[in-house]
N, C-alpha and C positions, 0 to 999 in steps of 0.2 A: 255623721262625719265620715267622709270617705277615707279609706285606708290608702296610704301611699305605697305602691308596689315598686320595690327596687328591681329594675331590670338590668341585666348584664348586656352591655354593648360589646359584641365581639369585633375584634379588629379585622379589617378586610385586607389581608396580606396580598391578595391578588391585585387589587387596585393600587396598593402602595408600590408594589413591584413594577407594575405597568407605568406608573408615574415616574419612577426612578429611571426606567429604561428610556422613556421618552425624553427625559431631561439629561440623559447620559451621565447620571451621577451614580448609578449602581456599580458596586465593586464586582469585577468579574475575575474569577479564579479559573485558569485553564490548567487542568492536570494532565501533564504529558506535553512537552513543548518540542515535538518532533515534526514530521512532515504535515500533520494535520493541525496540531495544536499551535505551533508558532505562527503560521499564516493567519489563523483565527484570532490569536492574541493581538497581532499587529493591526488587523482590520478593526477590531474593537477599540484599540488605543488610538488609532488614527482619528476617530470621530469623537474622542474625548473621554471615553470610559476609562476609569482607573483599573488597570489589569495587573494581576499577579500570575506569573507562570510558575507552576509547581512541578518539580521533577526531582527524582532521586539522583540523576546524573549531575554530579557537581561541576563537571566541565561545561556542560550545556548551560547550567545556571550562571556560571561565571561569564561565559561568552555573551549571554543576553544582557547581563548587567553592565558589560563593557561596550555594548552596542555592536558586537561582532556577529556577523551573520554566518549560518551554516546550512541554511535551506535555500536552494536556488530559486524557489518560487517566491521568496520574500526579497524585496528590493533593499539593498544595503542602506540606502539613504533613508528609507522609510523606517527601518528598524532603529537606526541611530537617532532619528528625530524623536520618535516616541519615547525612547529611553532617556534622551537628554531633557525632554519636556516633562519627565517624571510621570508619564502615563503608563509605562510598562516597566516592571521590574520582575525579577525571578527569585525563587527561594527553594530550599530543600525542607523548609519547616512547614509541615502539613497542618500545624495548629492554626495557620493563617486561613484555613478553610472557614473558620468561624466568623471571619470578617467579611466574607464574600456574600453578595446578594444572589449571584448566579455562579454555579459551579459547572464547568463543562469538562466531561471526562473524555480524554483523547489518548488513551493508553493502548498498547499493542494487544491484539487477540491472536496469538499464534496457535499452532497445532502441537500436540504431544508427539512423541516418537511413533506412536501408533496412529497418527493422523486423526486424532479426536480433539475437540475444542479444549483449549487451555485458557481458562478464565481467571488465572491467578492474579493478574494485574487489575482486572475489574473488581475482583473480590477484595483485594488489598485496599484499593482506593475507597471502595464502599465502606469498609470498616473505619477508615480514617474519617470519611464524611460523617458517618454515624456518631463518632466521638464528639464532633463539633456542630452537629446539625442543630439549627435553631429555627424558630418560626420566621417565615418571610424569606425563604430561600428557594431558588429554582435549581434543580439538579437535572442536567441534560447529559445523556450518554450518547456520544458520537461514535465510539468504537464499533466497528462492524462485528456482528455476532449473530447467533441463531435466533429465530423468532421465539420469544418468551423470556429472554434474558432479563429485560428491564423489570418485568413484573414478578418473575420467579426467583431471581438472584438478588437484585438490588432492593426492590420494594420491601421484602420481609425484614431485611437488616435495618432499613430506615424506619419502618413502622414500629419496630421493636423499641424505639426510643420513646414511644408514647405519643408522638406527634402524628397528626392525621394528614394523609396525602390528599391534595385538592383543596385543603383549607389552611393548614399550617405550613406545609411545604408542597412543592410542585415538581413532579417527576415526569420526564419525557424521554423518548428516544428520538434523536434527530441525526440520522446517519451522515457521516462525512462522505463527500463525493469528490475528494481531491484527485486530480490527475496530474501527477508530477511532470513538470516541463510543458504543460499545455499553456500556450500563450493566449489562447482565445477565451477559455473558460477558467475563471479563477474562483476563489472563495466568494467574492462579491456577486458575480453574475451567474453562478450555477444555482439552479432552482433548489430550494431547501425543503426537505420533508420534515414534518414534525408530527409525532403521535404521542399524546399524553395519556396517563393513567386515568385521568378524568377530563371533562371538557374544560374545567378551569385550568388544569395543567397545560392543555394544548393552547389555550388562549394566552396564558402568561408567556409561554415559550415563543409563540408566534410574534408577540410584541417584542420580545428580546431580540430574536433574529431579524425581525423586520427593520430594525434600525441600521443594519449594515449589509443586509442581503436583499437584492432587488425583488425576488419573488419567493414567498414562503407558501408552501402547500401543506394543508393540514390533513392528517390521516385519523381514522376513527379510533386507533389504538396504537400503543408502542409496537405490538406484534406485526401490524400491517407495515409500519415503517421499517422494522427489522427485516421482514420478508422481502419487501421491495428492494432493499439494498443487496441482499444476498442473491436475489433473482437477477438484478442488473449484472452482477459479476459472473453469475453462473451462465447467463445468456452468452456472454463473451467467451467464457471457457468452453462451452459446448460448440460454438461456431469455430473457434480456433482449433478445437480437437478435430472437427470435421475436415478442415483444410490440412491439418497435420496428417490425418489418415489418408487423405488424397495424395499427399506428398509421398507417403510410404508406398501406396499403390502405384503411383507414377514411376517411382524409382524401380519397383519390381517389373514394370512394363516397359522400362527404357524410354520414357518420355519426360518432357520438362513440365513440372507442375506449374512453374511460373508462366510459361507460355499459355498453358491451359487456362489458368486463372485470369490472365489478361484478356483472353478471348471471352470467357464467361462473364466477366464484369462489364463488357460492353453493353449488356442488356440494360435498358434504362429503367426497368421496374422489376420488382419481385426478387431482388438479390442485393445483398450488402457486402462490400469487400471485407474479407478477413484473409490473413496471410499466414503461412506456416513459418516455422522457425525451429531453433534448437531446444525449445521448451518454453514454458511460461514463467514469468517472474513477477516481482513486486509483492505487496502485501495482500492484494485482493484476489486475483484470478487463481493463483495456486492454492489458496486457503479457503475462501468462502464456500465453494461448492461442497467441501468436506464438512463444514459446519452444518449446511443444510441437509446433507445426506445423513449425518449423525442424528440430527434432530428428528428426521423422518422415521428413523428406526424406532424411536420411542412410541410412534403411532402405528407400529406394525406395517410400515409402508416402505417399500424398497424403491429408491430413486435410481433405477438401473441405468437410465439414460445419462444421468449426471455422473454417476460413478464410473461409467464406461469412458466418458469424456475425460475424467481425471486420470484414468489409467493410460489413455492415449497420450495425453500431454506429458505425463511422467515418463513415458517411454522414449520421448524424442531425444534426450541427451544420449541414451543408449544407442539409438539409431545413428546419431552423428558419429559416435565412436566406431560403430560397425562399418559405416561408410568410409571413414578415414582409414580403417584397417584394410578395406578392400582396395582403396586407391593406392595405399602404400604397397599392397601386394602386387599390384600391376607394375610397380617400379622395382620389384624384387626385394622389397624390404618388409620386415615384420614390425608391428606396432611396438612390441616390447623392445626397448632400447632406442627407438627412434626419437628424434628431437621434434617436439610439437610446439609451435608458437600459436597461442590463442589470442586473437585480436578482440579485445573487449572483456571486461569483467562485470560491468554494470548490467542490470536487467533491461535497461531501456536506453535508447539513443540520447547522447549528449547530457547524461545525468551521472552523478557519482553514486547513485543508489544501487546497492548490491543485494537488497532483500530478496531472498528466494531466487537469486539469479541463476538461470540455466547455464550461463557461461562458467560459473564457479562449479556447478554440479558436473559439467563436462570435464573440467580440469581434474576433479576428484576421480571420475571414472577413468580418465586417461592415465592418471598417476597409478591407480589400482591395477591397471593393465601393464604397468612397467614402462610407460613412456616417460621421456625426460621433458617435463612440461615447463614452459615459461609463458608469460603473457605480457601484452602491452595494452594499457588503457590510459588515455590522457587525463581522465577524471578520477581514477582510482589508483592510489599509490601502492596499496598492498592488499592482499586477500589472505584469508586463512582457509586451508583445506581441512575439513574436519573429519574425525573418525566417526564411523557409524553410517546409518541410512543405507545399509547393505553394501557399503564399500569398505574393504579392509585396507586401512592405511596404518603403518606401524606407529607413526607419531603424527600429531598435528603438524602441519607444514605451513609456514608463512612464505608467500611469494611476493616479491616486489616487482612493480611494473618495469619491464626491460625497455631499453631504447628501441625505437623503430628505425632501423637504418639498414644499409646494404649488408652489413656484417651479420646482424641478427636474422634478417630475412633469408640470406643465402645459407646460413648455418642450419636452418630448420628443414627437416625432411618434409614437413607439411605445415602450412599455415592455415588455421581454421578461423574464419571470420564469424564470431559469435554475437557481436553487438555492432550495429551499423552506425557508429559515430560519424557524424557528417564532417568532422574536422580532419579525417584521415584521407590521405591520397591513395586511393585503392588502385589506380593505374600503376603507381609506383610500387605498390605491394606486389601486384601480379608480375610486373616487369623484373623484379629482383628476387622472386621466390622460385623454389624448385616446383612446388605444387601448392595450389590454393583450393581450399574447400569453402565456398561461399554459402553459408546457411541463411543469409538474409536477403539475397538477391540485390546486393548493393553494387556489384560490378556492372558497369554500363559501358557503352561506346565500343571502341576498338578492342579494349581489354577483354570484352566479353567473348571475343573470338580466339583468345589465347588457348593454345593446346594444353597448357598446364593448369587451366581453370576447370574446376568441377563445382556444380551447384547442388543444393539440397535435393 
């Protein structure tokens, strides 16, 4: 008589997840509903996924639940619709992570005061996920970070739960590629990289993202995806540093860097346009190269080229202050005590985003030199000038956007254009100012010939 052997049938969580993704029934938790997280949450909700936006910021959570938008890349009507339809809600309760089939981490990855990686947000979120991790979940890290973070920081904490990666849960790095204000490339039509800890992880994540993103490209590991993202931004940082250094050289040689670049960029091959400015801003370019350089030192490798680019870009606000001081000197004035009006506080044209803004750094430096600083920005109502980072300011100072009129322009000893917002009338600015320093090459036409105009 044959013995009946009881065999254990293991649940195939990968296939179950793929089926849920295909049917758009999987619950999606997006941790961090800022510039990256909210657009992703809305895209998922638009096609029917039930989405939970998790954030510690109670104001953001309340605004999402009321259908109020705070991210310009998200359409107001699309956010309102998915909230009214019950497809998107937000919460500060991280225990809801246990209800999610897919958890997407979109938290900040800043630098410490010593310009080293600060992973506190990733680590905090990972601990919360580990508390509620269950079989049949996809965990995707979208936050930009150094190569190795997914497998060396996140995986050990999740594996400590006793669940097995690639079978019970699925872990990937899929770097965000958000370009705030870009009308052509959005979350939906920007190629998506996915690198999983195992092949099953990669396959599950590709199925998840493929439902809302046109093209998903798989990588052999999380580290490749992580490296690709920091390289993309380091590439831009290095090339911007090159033209910034050319601006410094052209200034020393008494020639226009803008005219030189216009001439160089007429070549139809072998060159790509990059332009100088008062510094670099946003979350990526000022930060990512330092993540890569820090990681390289662990391998006894010095990224001298990358670190030099960072130094050049960090130097630009100081150069603008120096040039403003030289211009004022020609008028018989000292920078200390002079009234300086800075046009722009955002780091990028036509956005309210002030992250790592060189315009704010410029205001801090000017204030530290004793200038009377004011600013105007139609998108930024107020800014805080902070203590530290090499600038001695007695107290934190909050500035509010001043009106841009004849009175404010005439009163300023020098006007510095730090952000090239398209809604401002720059001919009016030049016409009504004593002296203008244009760091963005935004002054055109007849105003370009004004004797009171100086360029970077």
